[in-house]
N, CA, C and O atoms as a CHARMM CRD file, in Angstrom:
* protein
*
  360
    1    1 MET  N      0.28800  -1.10900   0.05700 PROA 1      0.00000
    2    1 MET  CA    -0.09800  -0.16800  -0.21300 PROA 1      0.00000
    3    1 MET  C      1.17300   1.16200  -0.31400 PROA 1      0.00000
    4    1 MET  O      2.39300   1.18500  -0.47300 PROA 1      0.00000
    5    2 ALA  N      0.21300   2.06100  -0.14300 PROA 2      0.00000
    6    2 ALA  CA     1.28900   3.08400  -0.93700 PROA 2      0.00000
    7    2 ALA  C      1.02500   4.58600   0.93300 PROA 2      0.00000
    8    2 ALA  O      0.12300   4.59400   1.77100 PROA 2      0.00000
    9    3 ASP  N      2.13700   5.42100   0.81700 PROA 3      0.00000
   10    3 ASP  CA     2.47400   6.50200   2.40800 PROA 3      0.00000
   11    3 ASP  C      1.43200   7.20400   1.51500 PROA 3      0.00000
   12    3 ASP  O      1.16000   7.40500   0.33100 PROA 3      0.00000
   13    4 GLY  N      0.76500   7.60600   3.48400 PROA 4      0.00000
   14    4 GLY  CA     0.00900   8.51300   4.05500 PROA 4      0.00000
   15    4 GLY  C     -1.62200   7.15600   4.05000 PROA 4      0.00000
   16    4 GLY  O     -2.79300   7.49700   4.21700 PROA 4      0.00000
   17    5 ILE  N     -1.29100   6.18800   3.89000 PROA 5      0.00000
   18    5 ILE  CA    -2.80400   5.11500   4.34300 PROA 5      0.00000
   19    5 ILE  C     -2.46900   5.35800   6.18500 PROA 5      0.00000
   20    5 ILE  O     -1.71000   5.98800   6.92200 PROA 5      0.00000
   21    6 CYS  N     -3.13900   4.78600   6.22500 PROA 6      0.00000
   22    6 CYS  CA    -3.18500   4.31900   7.83200 PROA 6      0.00000
   23    6 CYS  C     -2.39800   3.20100   8.24700 PROA 6      0.00000
   24    6 CYS  O     -2.30900   2.30100   7.41200 PROA 6      0.00000
   25    7 SER  N     -1.67400   3.00300   9.57500 PROA 7      0.00000
   26    7 SER  CA    -1.52100   1.43800   9.38800 PROA 7      0.00000
   27    7 SER  C     -1.58000   0.56100   9.95900 PROA 7      0.00000
   28    7 SER  O     -0.82700  -0.23900  10.51500 PROA 7      0.00000
   29    8 HSD  N     -3.88800   0.94700   9.60400 PROA 8      0.00000
   30    8 HSD  CA    -3.97300  -0.89700   9.92100 PROA 8      0.00000
   31    8 HSD  C     -4.30100  -1.38600   8.55500 PROA 8      0.00000
   32    8 HSD  O     -4.20300  -2.59700   8.35600 PROA 8      0.00000
   33    9 ILE  N     -4.77300  -0.40500   7.34400 PROA 9      0.00000
   34    9 ILE  CA    -4.57200  -0.78500   5.42200 PROA 9      0.00000
   35    9 ILE  C     -3.37600  -0.66900   5.12400 PROA 9      0.00000
   36    9 ILE  O     -3.10400  -0.75700   3.92700 PROA 9      0.00000
   37   10 ASN  N     -2.48200  -0.47900   5.91300 PROA 10     0.00000
   38   10 ASN  CA    -0.47600   0.03200   4.88100 PROA 10     0.00000
   39   10 ASN  C     -0.76500  -2.06300   5.45300 PROA 10     0.00000
   40   10 ASN  O     -0.73000  -2.92900   4.57900 PROA 10     0.00000
   41   11 ALA  N     -1.12800  -2.60900   7.69000 PROA 11     0.00000
   42   11 ALA  CA    -0.03600  -3.93100   7.65200 PROA 11     0.00000
   43   11 ALA  C     -0.69800  -5.21200   6.78200 PROA 11     0.00000
   44   11 ALA  O     -0.21800  -6.30600   7.07600 PROA 11     0.00000
   45   12 ILE  N     -1.97400  -5.20500   5.51700 PROA 12     0.00000
   46   12 ILE  CA    -3.07800  -5.83500   5.00100 PROA 12     0.00000
   47   12 ILE  C     -1.79400  -6.15000   4.50800 PROA 12     0.00000
   48   12 ILE  O     -1.02900  -5.18900   4.58500 PROA 12     0.00000
   49   13 THR  N     -1.16100  -7.46300   3.89100 PROA 13     0.00000
   50   13 THR  CA    -0.58700  -8.05100   2.97700 PROA 13     0.00000
   51   13 THR  C     -1.41600  -8.63400   2.27500 PROA 13     0.00000
   52   13 THR  O     -1.41400  -8.15800   1.14000 PROA 13     0.00000
   53   14 GLU  N     -2.37000  -9.71600   2.45000 PROA 14     0.00000
   54   14 GLU  CA    -2.92500 -10.79700   1.44600 PROA 14     0.00000
   55   14 GLU  C     -3.90500 -10.32600   1.24900 PROA 14     0.00000
   56   14 GLU  O     -3.29800  -9.27000   1.07300 PROA 14     0.00000
   57   15 ILE  N     -5.54400  -9.88000   0.99600 PROA 15     0.00000
   58   15 ILE  CA    -6.86500  -9.80900   0.87000 PROA 15     0.00000
   59   15 ILE  C     -7.77900 -11.38000   0.91100 PROA 15     0.00000
   60   15 ILE  O     -7.84800 -12.30000   0.09600 PROA 15     0.00000
   61   16 LYS  N     -8.19900 -11.23200   1.82000 PROA 16     0.00000
   62   16 LYS  CA    -9.02500 -12.05200   1.83600 PROA 16     0.00000
   63   16 LYS  C    -10.26600 -10.84100   1.48500 PROA 16     0.00000
   64   16 LYS  O    -10.47300  -9.62900   1.54600 PROA 16     0.00000
   65   17 THR  N    -11.19700 -12.75400   0.88800 PROA 17     0.00000
   66   17 THR  CA   -12.91700 -12.18100   0.67700 PROA 17     0.00000
   67   17 THR  C    -13.90700 -13.54200   1.37300 PROA 17     0.00000
   68   17 THR  O    -13.82800 -14.31800   2.32500 PROA 17     0.00000
   69   18 ALA  N    -14.74600 -13.28000   0.35300 PROA 18     0.00000
   70   18 ALA  CA   -15.71200 -13.68200   0.83000 PROA 18     0.00000
   71   18 ALA  C    -15.80600 -15.24100   0.05700 PROA 18     0.00000
   72   18 ALA  O    -15.61000 -15.61600  -1.09900 PROA 18     0.00000
   73   19 LYS  N    -16.35500 -16.16800   1.78400 PROA 19     0.00000
   74   19 LYS  CA   -16.45400 -17.78600   1.05400 PROA 19     0.00000
   75   19 LYS  C    -17.86500 -17.63900   0.26300 PROA 19     0.00000
   76   19 LYS  O    -18.22500 -17.95400  -0.87100 PROA 19     0.00000
   77   20 LYS  N    -18.28200 -17.23400   0.98600 PROA 20     0.00000
   78   20 LYS  CA   -19.72500 -17.17800   0.66400 PROA 20     0.00000
   79   20 LYS  C    -20.55700 -15.79500   0.70800 PROA 20     0.00000
   80   20 LYS  O    -20.31200 -15.05400   1.66000 PROA 20     0.00000
   81   21 ARG  N    -21.73700 -15.28700  -0.45100 PROA 21     0.00000
   82   21 ARG  CA   -21.72500 -13.84700  -0.34600 PROA 21     0.00000
   83   21 ARG  C    -23.14000 -14.13400  -0.08700 PROA 21     0.00000
   84   21 ARG  O    -24.03900 -14.51000  -0.83900 PROA 21     0.00000
   85   22 GLU  N    -23.10400 -13.77300   1.57500 PROA 22     0.00000
   86   22 GLU  CA   -23.89900 -14.46500   2.03900 PROA 22     0.00000
   87   22 GLU  C    -23.67000 -13.41900   3.70600 PROA 22     0.00000
   88   22 GLU  O    -22.54000 -13.55300   4.17700 PROA 22     0.00000
   89   23 CYS  N    -24.65600 -12.44500   4.55100 PROA 23     0.00000
   90   23 CYS  CA   -24.22400 -12.23600   6.49000 PROA 23     0.00000
   91   23 CYS  C    -24.13000 -13.92500   7.10800 PROA 23     0.00000
   92   23 CYS  O    -24.97500 -14.77500   7.38900 PROA 23     0.00000
   93   24 GLU  N    -23.06300 -13.88300   7.12800 PROA 24     0.00000
   94   24 GLU  CA   -22.98600 -15.22600   8.83100 PROA 24     0.00000
   95   24 GLU  C    -24.14700 -15.46200   9.66200 PROA 24     0.00000
   96   24 GLU  O    -24.80500 -16.46700   9.93100 PROA 24     0.00000
   97   25 GLU  N    -24.26200 -13.05500  10.31100 PROA 25     0.00000
   98   25 GLU  CA   -25.29400 -13.44800  10.85900 PROA 25     0.00000
   99   25 GLU  C    -26.56600 -13.43700  10.89900 PROA 25     0.00000
  100   25 GLU  O    -27.29700 -14.03400  11.68900 PROA 25     0.00000
  101   26 CYS  N    -26.89700 -12.61900   9.87200 PROA 26     0.00000
  102   26 CYS  CA   -28.65900 -12.71500   9.02800 PROA 26     0.00000
  103   26 CYS  C    -29.18100 -14.21600   8.35100 PROA 26     0.00000
  104   26 CYS  O    -30.17900 -14.42300   7.66100 PROA 26     0.00000
  105   27 VAL  N    -28.51200 -14.82500   8.64400 PROA 27     0.00000
  106   27 VAL  CA   -28.87900 -16.65400   7.65600 PROA 27     0.00000
  107   27 VAL  C    -28.89300 -16.17300   8.48700 PROA 27     0.00000
  108   27 VAL  O    -29.73800 -15.27700   8.49500 PROA 27     0.00000
  109   28 LYS  N    -27.71800 -16.38300  10.32300 PROA 28     0.00000
  110   28 LYS  CA   -28.90000 -17.14700  11.97200 PROA 28     0.00000
  111   28 LYS  C    -29.38200 -17.30100  12.13800 PROA 28     0.00000
  112   28 LYS  O    -29.96900 -18.34200  12.43400 PROA 28     0.00000
  113   29 HSD  N    -29.69800 -15.43900  12.02700 PROA 29     0.00000
  114   29 HSD  CA   -31.46000 -14.73600  12.42600 PROA 29     0.00000
  115   29 HSD  C    -31.89600 -15.02700  12.31700 PROA 29     0.00000
  116   29 HSD  O    -32.74700 -15.29100  13.16700 PROA 29     0.00000
  117   30 GLY  N    -31.96800 -15.61600  10.40600 PROA 30     0.00000
  118   30 GLY  CA   -33.48500 -14.96600   9.37300 PROA 30     0.00000
  119   30 GLY  C    -33.04300 -13.94400   8.50100 PROA 30     0.00000
  120   30 GLY  O    -33.09300 -13.82100   7.27700 PROA 30     0.00000
  121   31 GLY  N    -32.64500 -13.31200   9.32100 PROA 31     0.00000
  122   31 GLY  CA   -32.16600 -11.21300   8.57300 PROA 31     0.00000
  123   31 GLY  C    -31.87800 -11.65800   7.28800 PROA 31     0.00000
  124   31 GLY  O    -31.61900 -12.72000   6.72100 PROA 31     0.00000
  125   32 ARG  N    -32.11500  -9.60700   6.82700 PROA 32     0.00000
  126   32 ARG  CA   -32.08600  -9.81900   5.43100 PROA 32     0.00000
  127   32 ARG  C    -30.79000  -8.16800   5.27000 PROA 32     0.00000
  128   32 ARG  O    -30.83700  -7.41200   6.24000 PROA 32     0.00000
  129   33 TRP  N    -30.16100  -7.91900   4.54100 PROA 33     0.00000
  130   33 TRP  CA   -28.49100  -7.65000   3.78000 PROA 33     0.00000
  131   33 TRP  C    -28.60400  -6.79800   2.48600 PROA 33     0.00000
  132   33 TRP  O    -29.11200  -7.11300   1.41000 PROA 33     0.00000
  133   34 VAL  N    -28.17400  -5.97000   2.75400 PROA 34     0.00000
  134   34 VAL  CA   -28.12500  -4.50600   1.76300 PROA 34     0.00000
  135   34 VAL  C    -26.49900  -5.15300   1.25700 PROA 34     0.00000
  136   34 VAL  O    -26.46800  -5.98300   0.34800 PROA 34     0.00000
  137   35 HSD  N    -25.62400  -4.84200   1.71000 PROA 35     0.00000
  138   35 HSD  CA   -24.20900  -4.49800   0.99100 PROA 35     0.00000
  139   35 HSD  C    -23.32500  -5.85800   1.64600 PROA 35     0.00000
  140   35 HSD  O    -23.88600  -6.87400   2.05800 PROA 35     0.00000
  141   36 LEU  N    -22.08000  -5.67900   1.64500 PROA 36     0.00000
  142   36 LEU  CA   -21.87300  -6.74700   1.93100 PROA 36     0.00000
  143   36 LEU  C    -20.06800  -6.27800   2.20900 PROA 36     0.00000
  144   36 LEU  O    -19.64500  -5.39300   1.46700 PROA 36     0.00000
  145   37 ARG  N    -18.62700  -7.15800   3.73600 PROA 37     0.00000
  146   37 ARG  CA   -18.17700  -6.45500   4.31800 PROA 37     0.00000
  147   37 ARG  C    -17.85300  -7.65600   4.55200 PROA 37     0.00000
  148   37 ARG  O    -18.60000  -8.51900   5.01400 PROA 37     0.00000
  149   38 THR  N    -16.20400  -7.83500   4.10700 PROA 38     0.00000
  150   38 THR  CA   -15.10700  -9.15700   5.29300 PROA 38     0.00000
  151   38 THR  C    -14.48300  -8.54600   4.98300 PROA 38     0.00000
  152   38 THR  O    -14.01000  -7.93000   4.02700 PROA 38     0.00000
  153   39 CYS  N    -14.46600  -8.87300   6.59100 PROA 39     0.00000
  154   39 CYS  CA   -13.02100  -8.35600   8.23800 PROA 39     0.00000
  155   39 CYS  C    -11.75400  -9.44300   7.40000 PROA 39     0.00000
  156   39 CYS  O    -11.76700 -10.53900   6.83900 PROA 39     0.00000
  157   40 GLN  N    -10.54700  -8.18600   7.78000 PROA 40     0.00000
  158   40 GLN  CA    -9.79100  -8.59200   6.62100 PROA 40     0.00000
  159   40 GLN  C     -8.77400  -9.10800   7.75400 PROA 40     0.00000
  160   40 GLN  O     -7.54500  -9.12100   7.67600 PROA 40     0.00000
  161   41 THR  N     -9.76900  -9.63200   9.08100 PROA 41     0.00000
  162   41 THR  CA    -8.29300  -9.95800  10.33400 PROA 41     0.00000
  163   41 THR  C     -8.67200 -11.62400  10.10700 PROA 41     0.00000
  164   41 THR  O     -7.87300 -12.44000   9.64800 PROA 41     0.00000
  165   42 CYS  N     -9.78400 -11.86700  10.44600 PROA 42     0.00000
  166   42 CYS  CA   -10.76400 -13.08800  10.67000 PROA 42     0.00000
  167   42 CYS  C    -11.67400 -13.59200   9.99900 PROA 42     0.00000
  168   42 CYS  O    -12.26600 -14.61200  10.35200 PROA 42     0.00000
  169   43 GLY  N    -11.96200 -12.84200   8.75000 PROA 43     0.00000
  170   43 GLY  CA   -12.37200 -13.06800   7.79100 PROA 43     0.00000
  171   43 GLY  C    -13.87900 -13.27000   7.33500 PROA 43     0.00000
  172   43 GLY  O    -14.27800 -13.43300   6.18200 PROA 43     0.00000
  173   44 VAL  N    -14.38100 -13.23900   8.12300 PROA 44     0.00000
  174   44 VAL  CA   -15.33300 -12.83600   8.25000 PROA 44     0.00000
  175   44 VAL  C    -16.34600 -11.81400   7.59700 PROA 44     0.00000
  176   44 VAL  O    -16.65600 -10.71000   8.04400 PROA 44     0.00000
  177   45 THR  N    -16.80900 -12.44400   6.40500 PROA 45     0.00000
  178   45 THR  CA   -18.30600 -11.81000   6.02000 PROA 45     0.00000
  179   45 THR  C    -19.84000 -11.01200   6.61600 PROA 45     0.00000
  180   45 THR  O    -20.62000 -11.94700   6.80000 PROA 45     0.00000
  181   46 LEU  N    -20.15000 -10.42600   6.77500 PROA 46     0.00000
  182   46 LEU  CA   -21.00700  -9.64900   7.13600 PROA 46     0.00000
  183   46 LEU  C    -21.58400  -8.84200   6.84600 PROA 46     0.00000
  184   46 LEU  O    -21.08200  -8.17700   5.94000 PROA 46     0.00000
  185   47 CYS  N    -22.94600  -8.37200   7.37500 PROA 47     0.00000
  186   47 CYS  CA   -23.42200  -6.79400   6.42400 PROA 47     0.00000
  187   47 CYS  C    -23.38300  -5.15700   7.08200 PROA 47     0.00000
  188   47 CYS  O    -23.24900  -4.49600   8.11200 PROA 47     0.00000
  189   48 CYS  N    -23.49900  -5.13000   6.34900 PROA 48     0.00000
  190   48 CYS  CA   -22.58100  -3.13000   6.40500 PROA 48     0.00000
  191   48 CYS  C    -23.94800  -2.05700   6.82200 PROA 48     0.00000
  192   48 CYS  O    -25.00000  -2.40200   6.28500 PROA 48     0.00000
  193   49 ASP  N    -24.01300  -1.07500   7.52500 PROA 49     0.00000
  194   49 ASP  CA   -24.43300  -0.56900   8.05000 PROA 49     0.00000
  195   49 ASP  C    -26.03000   0.22300   7.38600 PROA 49     0.00000
  196   49 ASP  O    -27.01500   0.73200   7.92100 PROA 49     0.00000
  197   50 ASP  N    -25.62400  -0.01300   6.06700 PROA 50     0.00000
  198   50 ASP  CA   -26.85200  -0.07600   5.88200 PROA 50     0.00000
  199   50 ASP  C    -28.26600  -0.99500   5.87300 PROA 50     0.00000
  200   50 ASP  O    -29.45900  -0.82600   6.12300 PROA 50     0.00000
  201   51 SER  N    -27.36700  -2.07700   5.42700 PROA 51     0.00000
  202   51 SER  CA   -28.39600  -3.08600   6.62800 PROA 51     0.00000
  203   51 SER  C    -29.34800  -3.34000   8.03700 PROA 51     0.00000
  204   51 SER  O    -28.49500  -3.18800   8.91200 PROA 51     0.00000
  205   52 PRO  N    -29.94600  -3.48100   8.36700 PROA 52     0.00000
  206   52 PRO  CA   -31.05500  -3.28900   9.58200 PROA 52     0.00000
  207   52 PRO  C    -29.71300  -3.96900  10.90800 PROA 52     0.00000
  208   52 PRO  O    -29.39000  -3.69500  12.06400 PROA 52     0.00000
  209   53 SER  N    -29.44600  -4.60300  10.21800 PROA 53     0.00000
  210   53 SER  CA   -28.59300  -5.43900  11.06500 PROA 53     0.00000
  211   53 SER  C    -27.22400  -4.40100  12.25700 PROA 53     0.00000
  212   53 SER  O    -26.79300  -3.98200  13.33200 PROA 53     0.00000
  213   54 GLN  N    -27.20100  -4.57000  10.86400 PROA 54     0.00000
  214   54 GLN  CA   -25.70500  -3.26800  11.05600 PROA 54     0.00000
  215   54 GLN  C    -23.97500  -4.83700  11.24500 PROA 54     0.00000
  216   54 GLN  O    -22.79200  -4.50200  11.30500 PROA 54     0.00000
  217   55 HSD  N    -24.30500  -5.81500  11.27100 PROA 55     0.00000
  218   55 HSD  CA   -23.39600  -6.57600  12.07800 PROA 55     0.00000
  219   55 HSD  C    -21.87600  -6.62200  11.57800 PROA 55     0.00000
  220   55 HSD  O    -21.21600  -7.63900  11.79000 PROA 55     0.00000
  221   56 MET  N    -21.21300  -5.31100  10.78600 PROA 56     0.00000
  222   56 MET  CA   -19.91700  -5.77800  10.66400 PROA 56     0.00000
  223   56 MET  C    -19.34600  -4.13900  11.77100 PROA 56     0.00000
  224   56 MET  O    -18.36400  -3.53200  12.20000 PROA 56     0.00000
  225   57 THR  N    -20.43600  -4.14800  11.73700 PROA 57     0.00000
  226   57 THR  CA   -19.56700  -2.80600  13.14800 PROA 57     0.00000
  227   57 THR  C    -20.05600  -2.92500  13.76500 PROA 57     0.00000
  228   57 THR  O    -20.43400  -1.80300  14.10400 PROA 57     0.00000
  229   58 LYS  N    -20.75800  -4.10100  14.76900 PROA 58     0.00000
  230   58 LYS  CA   -21.34700  -4.64700  15.76500 PROA 58     0.00000
  231   58 LYS  C    -19.96600  -5.98800  15.64100 PROA 58     0.00000
  232   58 LYS  O    -19.40600  -6.24800  16.70600 PROA 58     0.00000
  233   59 HSD  N    -19.64500  -6.51100  14.77700 PROA 59     0.00000
  234   59 HSD  CA   -17.76700  -7.41000  14.21500 PROA 59     0.00000
  235   59 HSD  C    -16.77100  -6.52600  15.13200 PROA 59     0.00000
  236   59 HSD  O    -16.04400  -6.85900  16.06900 PROA 59     0.00000
  237   60 PHE  N    -17.11400  -4.69600  14.23200 PROA 60     0.00000
  238   60 PHE  CA   -15.60200  -4.53000  15.44500 PROA 60     0.00000
  239   60 PHE  C    -15.68900  -4.11500  16.48600 PROA 60     0.00000
  240   60 PHE  O    -14.73100  -4.21400  17.25400 PROA 60     0.00000
  241   61 HSD  N    -16.59000  -3.65000  16.78100 PROA 61     0.00000
  242   61 HSD  CA   -16.47200  -3.35600  18.73300 PROA 61     0.00000
  243   61 HSD  C    -16.55400  -4.36700  19.28800 PROA 61     0.00000
  244   61 HSD  O    -16.63300  -3.90400  20.42600 PROA 61     0.00000
  245   62 ALA  N    -16.61500  -5.69800  19.46000 PROA 62     0.00000
  246   62 ALA  CA   -16.84300  -6.75300  19.88900 PROA 62     0.00000
  247   62 ALA  C    -15.05500  -7.34300  19.47200 PROA 62     0.00000
  248   62 ALA  O    -14.38800  -7.83400  20.38300 PROA 62     0.00000
  249   63 THR  N    -14.78000  -7.28300  18.81700 PROA 63     0.00000
  250   63 THR  CA   -13.16600  -7.03000  18.46700 PROA 63     0.00000
  251   63 THR  C    -11.95600  -6.24200  17.69200 PROA 63     0.00000
  252   63 THR  O    -11.15400  -6.04300  16.78000 PROA 63     0.00000
  253   64 GLN  N    -12.22200  -6.13900  18.20200 PROA 64     0.00000
  254   64 GLN  CA   -11.98800  -4.35900  17.07300 PROA 64     0.00000
  255   64 GLN  C    -10.43500  -4.31800  16.14100 PROA 64     0.00000
  256   64 GLN  O     -9.44900  -3.64500  15.84100 PROA 64     0.00000
  257   65 HSD  N    -11.19800  -5.71500  15.97700 PROA 65     0.00000
  258   65 HSD  CA   -10.65100  -5.99900  13.67000 PROA 65     0.00000
  259   65 HSD  C    -11.04900  -4.59100  13.16800 PROA 65     0.00000
  260   65 HSD  O    -12.24100  -4.28700  13.13000 PROA 65     0.00000
  261   66 PRO  N     -9.81100  -3.47500  12.66900 PROA 66     0.00000
  262   66 PRO  CA    -9.99800  -2.69400  12.21000 PROA 66     0.00000
  263   66 PRO  C    -10.25000  -2.34800  10.80900 PROA 66     0.00000
  264   66 PRO  O    -10.83000  -1.29700  10.53500 PROA 66     0.00000
  265   67 VAL  N     -9.54500  -3.79700   9.19800 PROA 67     0.00000
  266   67 VAL  CA   -10.33400  -3.12800   8.41300 PROA 67     0.00000
  267   67 VAL  C    -11.16700  -3.87600   8.03400 PROA 67     0.00000
  268   67 VAL  O    -11.58800  -4.77300   8.76400 PROA 67     0.00000
  269   68 VAL  N    -11.60400  -3.68500   6.80400 PROA 68     0.00000
  270   68 VAL  CA   -13.26500  -4.60700   5.64700 PROA 68     0.00000
  271   68 VAL  C    -12.83000  -4.13300   4.36100 PROA 68     0.00000
  272   68 VAL  O    -12.46100  -3.01200   4.01100 PROA 68     0.00000
  273   69 ILE  N    -12.91900  -4.95600   3.87800 PROA 69     0.00000
  274   69 ILE  CA   -13.47900  -4.89900   1.97900 PROA 69     0.00000
  275   69 ILE  C    -14.54200  -4.92600   1.79400 PROA 69     0.00000
  276   69 ILE  O    -15.34400  -5.43000   2.57900 PROA 69     0.00000
  277   70 SER  N    -14.87600  -4.33500   0.58400 PROA 70     0.00000
  278   70 SER  CA   -15.93300  -4.62500   0.28900 PROA 70     0.00000
  279   70 SER  C    -16.01400  -5.10700  -0.28100 PROA 70     0.00000
  280   70 SER  O    -15.11600  -5.03600  -1.12000 PROA 70     0.00000
  281   71 SER  N    -17.29100  -6.30100  -0.57600 PROA 71     0.00000
  282   71 SER  CA   -18.04500  -7.53100  -0.46100 PROA 71     0.00000
  283   71 SER  C    -18.35100  -7.31100  -2.17400 PROA 71     0.00000
  284   71 SER  O    -17.82200  -7.84400  -3.15000 PROA 71     0.00000
  285   72 GLU  N    -19.08700  -6.61900  -2.09800 PROA 72     0.00000
  286   72 GLU  CA   -19.27400  -6.13900  -3.58400 PROA 72     0.00000
  287   72 GLU  C    -18.56700  -5.90800  -4.42900 PROA 72     0.00000
  288   72 GLU  O    -17.60500  -5.15100  -4.55300 PROA 72     0.00000
  289   73 PRO  N    -19.47400  -7.16600  -5.57100 PROA 73     0.00000
  290   73 PRO  CA   -19.19900  -7.07000  -7.46200 PROA 73     0.00000
  291   73 PRO  C    -18.14700  -6.08900  -7.94700 PROA 73     0.00000
  292   73 PRO  O    -18.65500  -5.01100  -8.25400 PROA 73     0.00000
  293   74 GLY  N    -17.04700  -6.13400  -8.08100 PROA 74     0.00000
  294   74 GLY  CA   -17.07200  -4.55800  -9.28900 PROA 74     0.00000
  295   74 GLY  C    -16.30700  -3.84000  -7.73000 PROA 74     0.00000
  296   74 GLY  O    -15.60100  -2.83200  -7.78600 PROA 74     0.00000
  297   75 GLU  N    -16.56600  -4.46500  -6.60900 PROA 75     0.00000
  298   75 GLU  CA   -15.89700  -2.99900  -5.56900 PROA 75     0.00000
  299   75 GLU  C    -15.15700  -2.79700  -4.76900 PROA 75     0.00000
  300   75 GLU  O    -15.53200  -2.65200  -3.60600 PROA 75     0.00000
  301   76 LYS  N    -13.25000  -2.68700  -5.28800 PROA 76     0.00000
  302   76 LYS  CA   -12.74800  -2.40800  -4.56200 PROA 76     0.00000
  303   76 LYS  C    -11.65300  -1.88900  -3.97600 PROA 76     0.00000
  304   76 LYS  O    -10.49400  -1.71500  -4.35500 PROA 76     0.00000
  305   77 TRP  N    -12.72000  -1.49800  -2.16700 PROA 77     0.00000
  306   77 TRP  CA   -11.80400  -0.74000  -1.61500 PROA 77     0.00000
  307   77 TRP  C    -11.63200  -1.06400   0.07700 PROA 77     0.00000
  308   77 TRP  O    -12.18700  -1.96800   0.70200 PROA 77     0.00000
  309   78 MET  N    -11.30400  -0.70600   0.25700 PROA 78     0.00000
  310   78 MET  CA   -10.69900  -0.88500   2.44200 PROA 78     0.00000
  311   78 MET  C    -11.74500  -0.09600   2.89000 PROA 78     0.00000
  312   78 MET  O    -12.78600   0.21000   2.30900 PROA 78     0.00000
  313   79 TRP  N    -11.22600   0.28000   4.31800 PROA 79     0.00000
  314   79 TRP  CA   -12.08400   0.56800   5.55600 PROA 79     0.00000
  315   79 TRP  C    -11.58500   0.26100   6.49600 PROA 79     0.00000
  316   79 TRP  O    -11.76800  -0.86100   6.96900 PROA 79     0.00000
  317   80 CYS  N    -10.91600   1.03000   6.97700 PROA 80     0.00000
  318   80 CYS  CA   -10.94700   1.96800   8.82000 PROA 80     0.00000
  319   80 CYS  C    -11.91100   2.10200   9.37400 PROA 80     0.00000
  320   80 CYS  O    -12.87700   2.53500   8.74600 PROA 80     0.00000
  321   81 TYR  N    -12.00100   1.87500  10.37500 PROA 81     0.00000
  322   81 TYR  CA   -12.74000   1.95900  11.03800 PROA 81     0.00000
  323   81 TYR  C    -12.40500   2.36700  12.57300 PROA 81     0.00000
  324   81 TYR  O    -13.31500   2.60900  13.36600 PROA 81     0.00000
  325   82 VAL  N    -10.59900   2.44400  13.05300 PROA 82     0.00000
  326   82 VAL  CA   -10.41400   2.69900  14.06600 PROA 82     0.00000
  327   82 VAL  C    -10.08900   4.48700  13.33800 PROA 82     0.00000
  328   82 VAL  O    -10.45500   5.56200  13.81200 PROA 82     0.00000
  329   83 ASP  N     -9.45100   4.27400  12.32400 PROA 83     0.00000
  330   83 ASP  CA    -9.12500   5.41500  11.98900 PROA 83     0.00000
  331   83 ASP  C     -9.19100   6.73400  10.52500 PROA 83     0.00000
  332   83 ASP  O     -8.50200   7.66300  10.10600 PROA 83     0.00000
  333   84 ASP  N    -10.98800   5.77000  10.06000 PROA 84     0.00000
  334   84 ASP  CA   -11.74200   5.88000   9.72900 PROA 84     0.00000
  335   84 ASP  C    -11.64100   6.11400   7.99900 PROA 84     0.00000
  336   84 ASP  O    -10.96500   7.13800   7.89000 PROA 84     0.00000
  337   85 SER  N    -11.76900   5.94400   7.51000 PROA 85     0.00000
  338   85 SER  CA    -9.51700   5.21600   6.93200 PROA 85     0.00000
  339   85 SER  C    -10.36200   4.83000   5.26500 PROA 85     0.00000
  340   85 SER  O    -11.24100   4.01700   5.55400 PROA 85     0.00000
  341   86 PHE  N    -10.40300   5.07500   3.89400 PROA 86     0.00000
  342   86 PHE  CA   -10.77100   4.48500   3.11500 PROA 86     0.00000
  343   86 PHE  C    -10.05400   4.47800   2.33300 PROA 86     0.00000
  344   86 PHE  O     -9.13500   5.29700   2.32700 PROA 86     0.00000
  345   87 VAL  N    -10.24300   3.30100   1.11900 PROA 87     0.00000
  346   87 VAL  CA    -7.97700   3.65000  -0.05900 PROA 87     0.00000
  347   87 VAL  C     -8.59600   2.63200  -0.68400 PROA 87     0.00000
  348   87 VAL  O     -8.78800   1.58800  -0.06100 PROA 87     0.00000
  349   88 GLU  N     -9.13500   2.80700  -2.42500 PROA 88     0.00000
  350   88 GLU  CA    -9.06100   2.24200  -3.27600 PROA 88     0.00000
  351   88 GLU  C     -7.91600   0.81300  -3.35400 PROA 88     0.00000
  352   88 GLU  O     -6.96100   0.52500  -2.63200 PROA 88     0.00000
  353   89 TYR  N     -8.58700   0.02600  -4.72100 PROA 89     0.00000
  354   89 TYR  CA    -6.89300  -1.50200  -4.46000 PROA 89     0.00000
  355   89 TYR  C     -7.34300  -1.60200  -5.81600 PROA 89     0.00000
  356   89 TYR  O     -8.31300  -1.15200  -6.42700 PROA 89     0.00000
  357   90 ASP  N     -6.75900  -2.03000  -5.99000 PROA 90     0.00000
  358   90 ASP  CA    -7.05100  -3.28600  -7.75400 PROA 90     0.00000
  359   90 ASP  C     -6.47700  -5.17200  -7.17200 PROA 90     0.00000
  360   90 ASP  O     -6.53300  -6.10800  -7.97000 PROA 90     0.00000
C-alpha cells in the first residue's frame, strides 16, 4: 500500500475475500442485508451499516478488528474503522 494510508490498512498483505455471498449472522437469525463486507483480520463476511442489523460494525466493536473490504462485485476498497480511513485498491 502507498504512503499516507493508515497503518492498519498498510499492514494488509493479503486480501481475504468472502467465502459465500451472504451475511453469516443474518443467515443464522433470518435477517436481510443490503451490502456485504469482509473482515481482513478473521475473514468473516457480514452486512454493512445500510443493512438493518449492521453486523460488521458490531463485529468491529466486539473484536476491534480494524479493516474491512467491500465484498460487492466490482468494488475494490478497504475501510479502517479505527482511523476512519478509506482506500481503493487493485
